[in-house]
C-alpha positions in Angstrom: -1.1 0.9 23.8 -3.4 3.9 24.3 -5.2 1.9 27.0 -4.7 -1.4 28.8 -6.9 -3.4 26.3 -4.9 -4.8 23.4 -7.7 -6.7 21.9 -11.5 -6.6 22.5 -14.5 -8.7 21.6 -18.0 -7.1 21.7 -21.4 -7.0 20.1 -23.1 -4.0 18.6 -26.9 -3.7 18.8 -28.8 -0.6 17.7 -26.8 2.4 18.9 -24.7 0.6 21.6 -21.7 -1.7 21.8 -21.4 -4.2 24.6 -17.8 -5.3 25.3 -17.6 -9.0 26.4 -13.9 -9.9 26.7 -10.5 -8.4 26.3 -6.8 -9.1 26.3 -4.5 -6.7 28.2 -1.1 -5.2 27.9 1.6 -6.4 27.5 0.0 -9.5 25.8 -0.7 -8.1 22.4 -0.9 -9.7 18.9 -0.1 -6.4 17.3 2.9 -5.8 19.4 4.1 -9.4 18.8 3.9 -8.7 15.1 5.6 -5.4 15.5 8.5 -7.1 17.4 9.1 -9.2 14.3 8.8 -6.1 12.2 11.6 -4.6 14.2 13.7 -7.8 14.2 13.6 -8.1 10.4 14.8 -4.5 10.0 11.6 -2.6 9.2 10.2 0.4 11.0 7.7 -0.3 13.8 4.2 1.1 13.2 4.7 1.5 9.5 6.7 -1.5 8.2 4.3 -4.2 9.3 2.8 -4.4 5.8 6.4 -5.0 4.4 6.7 -8.0 6.8 3.4 -9.3 5.5 4.5 -8.8 1.9 7.9 -10.6 2.5 6.2 -13.6 4.1 5.5 -15.6 0.9 9.2 -15.6 0.0 10.0 -17.6 3.0 9.1 -20.9 4.8 7.5 -20.8 8.3 10.3 -22.8 9.9 10.2 -20.7 13.1 6.5 -21.1 13.7 6.8 -24.0 16.1 9.5 -22.1 18.0 7.2 -19.0 18.3 4.3 -21.2 19.5 6.4 -23.0 22.1 8.8 -20.3 23.3 7.0 -16.9 22.9 3.3 -17.9 23.3 1.0 -19.6 25.7 -2.0 -19.9 23.2 -5.4 -21.1 24.2 -8.1 -22.7 22.0 -10.2 -19.5 22.2 -7.3 -17.4 20.8 -6.4 -15.8 24.1 -2.7 -16.0 25.0 0.1 -14.8 27.2 3.5 -13.7 25.8 6.8 -14.8 27.2 8.1 -11.3 28.0 11.7 -12.7 28.5 12.0 -12.3 24.7 10.2 -9.1 24.2 11.6 -5.8 25.3 8.8 -3.3 24.6 7.6 -3.3 28.2 10.8 -2.0 29.6 13.3 -1.2 26.9 13.6 1.3 24.0 13.6 -1.6 21.5 11.0 -4.2 20.8 13.0 -7.4 21.5 15.5 -8.6 24.1 19.0 -10.3 23.9 17.1 -13.5 24.7 15.3 -13.2 21.3 18.6 -12.7 19.6 19.9 -15.9 21.1 16.7 -17.8 20.2 16.8 -16.7 16.6 20.5 -17.0 16.0 21.8 -13.5 15.9 20.9 -9.8 16.2 18.1 -8.0 14.3 18.7 -7.1 10.7 19.9 -3.5 10.3 17.6 -1.2 8.4 18.3 -1.2 4.7 20.7 -4.2 5.0 20.3 -7.0 2.4 17.4 -9.3 3.1 18.4 -12.9 3.8 16.6 -16.2 4.0 16.3 -15.7 7.8 14.2 -12.6 7.5 12.0 -14.2 4.9 11.4 -17.3 7.1 10.8 -15.1 10.1 8.2 -13.2 8.2 6.5 -16.4 7.0 6.5 -17.8 10.5 5.0 -14.8 12.4 2.4 -14.3 9.6 1.3 -18.0 9.9 1.0 -17.8 13.7 -0.9 -14.5 13.4 -3.4 -16.0 11.0 -3.9 -18.9 13.4 -4.6 -16.6 16.3 -7.0 -14.5 14.3 -8.9 -17.6 13.2 -9.1 -18.9 16.8 -10.4 -15.6 18.2 -13.0 -15.3 15.4 -14.3 -18.8 15.9 -14.5 -18.2 19.6 -16.4 -14.9 19.0 -18.8 -16.7 16.8 -19.4 -19.4 19.4 -19.9 -16.8 22.1 -22.2 -14.4 20.2 -23.8 -16.5 17.4 -23.6 -13.4 15.2 -23.5 -13.8 11.4 -21.5 -10.6 10.6 -18.1 -9.7 11.8 -16.6 -6.2 12.0 -12.8 -5.7 12.4 -10.8 -2.7 13.5 -7.4 -2.1 15.1 -4.0 -2.3 13.5 -4.0 -6.1 13.1 -7.2 -5.7 10.9 -4.9 -4.2 8.3 -3.3 -7.7 7.8 -5.3 -8.4 4.7 -3.7 -11.9 4.3 -5.2 -12.9 7.6 -8.5 -11.2 6.6 -8.6 -13.3 3.4 -8.2 -16.5 5.4 -10.8 -15.4 7.8 -13.3 -14.8 5.1 -12.6 -18.1 3.4 -12.2 -20.4 6.4 -14.0 -18.6 9.2 -17.5 -19.0 10.5 -18.9 -15.6 9.5 -21.1 -14.9 6.4 -19.8 -11.3 5.9 -16.8 -9.3 7.2 -16.5 -5.5 7.2 -13.2 -4.0 8.0 -12.8 -0.3 9.0 -10.5 1.0 6.2 -8.6 3.3 8.6 -8.3 0.3 11.0 -5.2 1.6 12.8 -5.0 4.3 15.4 -6.2 7.1 13.0 -9.6 5.3 12.7 -10.1 5.6 16.4 -11.1 9.2 15.8 -14.2 8.1 13.9 -15.0 5.5 16.5 -14.7 7.9 19.4 -17.0 10.4 17.7 -19.6 7.8 16.9 -19.4 6.3 20.4 -19.9 9.6 22.0 -22.8 10.5 19.7 -24.7 7.3 19.9 -23.8 5.5 23.1 -23.1 8.4 25.5 -25.5 11.0 24.1 -28.1 8.3 23.2 -28.7 9.5 19.7 -30.5 6.9 17.6 -28.6 5.0 14.9 -30.1 3.5 11.8 -28.1 0.8 10.0 -27.7 1.6 6.3 -27.6 -1.3 3.8 -24.8 0.2 1.8 -21.5 1.7 2.8 -22.1 4.5 5.3 -18.4 5.4 5.1 -18.9 6.4 1.5 -15.9 4.6 0.1 -13.8 6.4 2.8 -13.7 9.4 0.5 -13.9 11.8 3.4 -11.0 14.2 2.6 -10.7 17.4 0.6 -11.2 17.9 -3.2 -10.1 20.6 -5.6 -12.2 22.3 -8.3 -11.0 22.6 -11.9 -10.6 26.4 -11.3 -8.3 25.7 -8.4 -6.3 23.1 -10.3 -6.0 25.3 -13.4 -4.9 28.3 -11.4 -2.2 26.3 -9.7 -0.9 24.8 -12.9 -0.7 28.2 -14.6 1.2 29.6 -11.6 4.0 27.1 -12.0 4.1 27.2 -15.8 2.9 23.6 -16.2 2.0 22.4 -19.7 -1.3 20.6 -19.8 -4.4 19.6 -21.8 -7.8 20.2 -20.4 -10.4 17.7 -21.4 -13.9 18.6 -20.0 -15.7 15.8 -21.8 -15.7 12.9 -19.2 -15.8 10.1 -21.7 -12.9 11.6 -23.8 -10.9 12.1 -20.6 -11.4 8.5 -19.4 -10.6 7.2 -22.9 -7.4 9.2 -22.9 -6.3 7.8 -19.5 -7.1 4.3 -20.7 -5.1 4.8 -23.8 -2.1 6.0 -21.8 -2.3 3.0 -19.5 -2.8 0.5 -22.3 0.5 1.9 -23.8 2.2 0.9 -20.5 2.4 4.5 -19.3 2.4 5.0 -15.5 -0.3 7.6 -14.7 -0.7 9.6 -11.5 -4.4 10.3 -10.8 -5.8 13.0 -8.5 -9.6 13.6 -8.5 -12.6 13.7 -6.2 -12.3 13.7 -2.4 -9.2 12.3 -0.9 -9.3 8.9 0.8 -9.2 8.6 4.6 -7.0 5.7 5.7 -3.7 4.2 4.7 -4.7 3.0 1.2 -5.1 5.0 -1.9 -8.4 3.9 -3.5 -8.4 5.7 -6.8 -8.5 9.4 -5.8 -4.8 9.8 -5.0 -3.4 6.9 -6.9 -0.6 5.9 -9.3 -2.1 3.6 -11.9 -0.5 1.0 -14.3 -1.3 -1.9 -16.6 -1.4 -5.2 -14.6 -0.7 -7.2 -17.8 2.9 -5.8 -18.0 5.6 -8.3 -16.8 8.0 -5.4 -16.1 5.5 -3.0 -14.4 6.1 -4.2 -10.8 9.8 -3.6 -10.9 9.4 -0.3 -12.8 6.9 1.1 -10.4 8.8 -0.1 -7.3 12.3 1.1 -8.3 11.7 4.1 -10.6 8.4 5.5 -9.3 8.1 4.6 -5.6 11.8 4.2 -4.9 11.1 1.2 -2.6 12.0 -2.4 -2.1 11.6 -4.5 -5.2 9.8 -7.4 -3.4 6.8 -5.4 -2.5 3.6 -6.4 -4.4 1.1 -4.0 -5.9 -2.6 -4.3 -5.6 -5.2 -4.7 -8.3 -8.2 -2.4 -8.6 -10.9 -4.6 -10.3 -14.4 -3.9 -11.4 -16.6 -5.6 -8.8 -18.7 -7.4 -11.4 -15.6 -9.1 -12.7 -13.8 -9.9 -9.5 -14.8 -13.6 -9.5 -13.3 -14.1 -13.0 -9.8 -13.4 -11.8 -9.8 -14.1 -8.0 -11.1 -16.8 -5.8 -14.0 -14.7 -4.5 -17.8 -14.8 -4.9 -19.5 -13.0 -7.7 -19.8 -9.3 -6.8 -18.0 -9.8 -3.5 -17.0 -6.5 -1.9 -13.5 -5.6 -1.0 -13.6 -1.8 -1.5 -10.8 -1.0 0.9 -8.0 -3.2 -0.3 -8.2 -5.2 2.9 -8.7 -8.8 1.6 -6.1 -11.0 0.0 -7.4 -13.7 -2.4 -5.8 -16.3 -4.6 -5.7 -15.7 -8.4 -8.0 -18.1 -10.2 -6.2 -21.3 -11.4 -7.1 -20.6 -15.1 -5.4 -17.3 -14.9 -2.1 -18.6 -13.5 1.1 -19.4 -15.5 3.0 -22.6 -14.7 6.1 -22.0 -12.6 9.5 -22.7 -14.2 10.8 -24.1 -10.8 14.2 -23.8 -9.3 14.0 -20.2 -8.1 13.9 -19.3 -4.5 13.8 -16.1 -2.3 13.8 -12.8 -4.2 14.6 -14.7 -7.5 10.9 -15.5 -7.6 10.3 -11.9 -8.5 11.4 -12.5 -12.0 9.0 -15.3 -12.8 5.6 -14.5 -14.3 2.9 -16.1 -12.2 -0.3 -15.2 -14.0 -1.9 -13.3 -16.9 -1.7 -10.3 -14.6 1.9 -10.6 -13.4 2.3 -7.1 -12.1 -0.3 -7.7 -9.3 0.3 -11.4 -8.6 2.4 -12.1 -5.6 4.8 -15.0 -5.5 2.2 -17.2 -3.7 -0.4 -16.5 -6.5 -2.3 -14.1 -4.3 -3.3 -10.4 -4.6 -4.6 -7.7 -2.3 -7.9 -7.0 -4.0 -9.7 -3.7 -4.3 -13.1 -3.9 -5.9 -14.5 -0.8 -7.6 -18.2 -0.1 -8.2 -20.2 2.8 -9.6 -21.9 3.6 -6.3 -18.8 4.3 -4.2 -16.4 5.7 -6.8 -18.1 6.4 -10.2 -15.1 8.2 -11.7 -12.6 5.4 -11.0 -15.1 2.8 -12.1 -15.5 4.7 -15.4 -11.7 4.7 -16.0 -11.6 1.0 -15.3 -14.5 0.4 -17.8 -12.7 2.5 -20.4 -9.6 0.4 -19.9 -11.7 -2.8 -20.1 -13.3 -1.7 -23.4 -9.9 -1.0 -24.9 -7.9 -4.0 -23.6 -10.4 -6.6 -22.4 -8.8 -6.3 -18.9 -11.2 -5.1 -16.1 -8.4 -4.1 -13.7 -5.5 -1.8 -13.1 -2.5 -1.6 -10.8 -3.4 0.8 -8.0 -0.8 2.1 -5.6 -0.7 5.2 -3.4 0.5 8.5 -5.0 3.7 9.2 -3.1 7.3 8.1 -3.0 8.7 5.9 -0.3 8.4 7.6 3.1 6.2 10.5 1.8 2.6 11.0 2.9 0.0 10.3 0.2 -0.4 13.5 -1.8 -3.4 15.7 -1.1 -3.3 18.9 -3.1 -2.5 19.6 -6.8 0.7 21.1 -5.6 1.7 17.9 -3.7 0.8 15.9 -6.8 2.8 18.0 -9.3 5.9 18.1 -7.1 5.8 14.3 -6.6 5.2 13.8 -10.3 8.3 15.7 -11.2 10.3 13.8 -8.6 9.5 10.4 -10.2 9.6 8.7 -13.5 5.9 8.4 -14.0 4.8 9.3 -17.5 1.6 11.3 -17.0 -0.4 13.2 -14.4 -4.1 13.6 -14.4 -5.6 16.1 -11.9 -9.4 16.4 -12.3 -9.9 17.5 -16.0 -6.2 18.2 -16.7 -3.7 15.9 -18.3 0.0 16.5 -18.1 2.8 14.6 -19.8 6.2 14.5 -18.1 8.3 15.0 -21.2 6.3 18.2 -21.9 7.1 19.9 -18.5 9.7 22.6 -18.6 10.7 21.9 -14.9 11.1 18.1 -15.3 14.7 18.1 -16.3 15.9 20.5 -13.7 13.7 19.4 -10.8 15.9 18.4 -7.8 14.7 14.9 -7.1 17.2 14.1 -4.4 16.2 17.2 -2.4 12.6 16.1 -2.6 13.4 12.6 -1.5 15.5 13.9 1.4 12.5 15.5 3.0 11.0 12.1 3.9 12.4 9.5 6.3 12.4 6.0 4.8 9.3 4.1 6.0 
């Protein structure tokens, strides 16, 4: 909503972008999705990924109603919204009383129990969103005849839609700006001014010019050691890289939950290994443990796998060495890695059924939000994965952001140590330093509730 355009289609050539078509406010796919985020009781502009994660628990029984009542959708993916149902143009909330009448009751209150209605609404708007994204992409291909697609904007963080677009769409390759929401506009504005307005030349690079999105600060061993000594932390310093990575792998193989802080911090909404909480994806209990005891968040929310890129096709329906470095593509787990369903379960009961040989990262629809890891972008994280692979035969780990629910991702050693004490994670690794929770003198008396109260629920 920073400008009238809510969706744009263009072509980049050399150092210029030519815009060809656009949708305008109030007709917005992102705001339509946010309206359902609000209606299902989640926070607008931060809870959309929860709506996406909830969708596989439901059935898209409202999809036809959305298509007929809320949308006038064209073959090229353009549309007009029926603003009778949507309040964001003139009210302080996203939907109107007409939406409540249409959907059989008021929005779910925040933190209220989730019902079948919310699950079905999530499934419905997710399906409609995917259909619109596919229509727009096919139209873009017909209009431009380009082979490669670049996505940005908040809807580009819908990794389920991105996965369908990669599998079913007309483009050979897709690249998604990892900070695809509003924050990423800062990068685009700077590059646009430099290249298109100032006329500076641009040379396309064959590899990832965003450098794995590791654009933030890092902290030296001297800085880390000085901080840990200042708070009386008990640690082991391991300067030999191979020994350090073997130690981390051993902890993870023993089903320990490990916080990991090293290298430059990631730019964007996803932790990619530098500010991450790691776990063993083979553990059937790990999803619940990490959701409820580490992150203090809803139990239904899935975790993502970080997998060595040269093994991605063995576990997921992706091409050999296919890139997904920013955790922005969802792919099905390979059939030979799935576990037959017991049947009979529905809704959140599905959480308790193992679905694959990596149950902690397999969602109820046998999908996963895949992050591929390679030696070029992130050599340290790749080395940890290889150490775990040598020890266990498993080339992947659970990777979730290092924070508790509602807290920003940790940046500094101080942030990490404080969050470590506030959770039930077992170990903390900061650069060359390894800390065990049960060895910390402050662990027992740390005021966890005071820490959690600092952050609004997301």
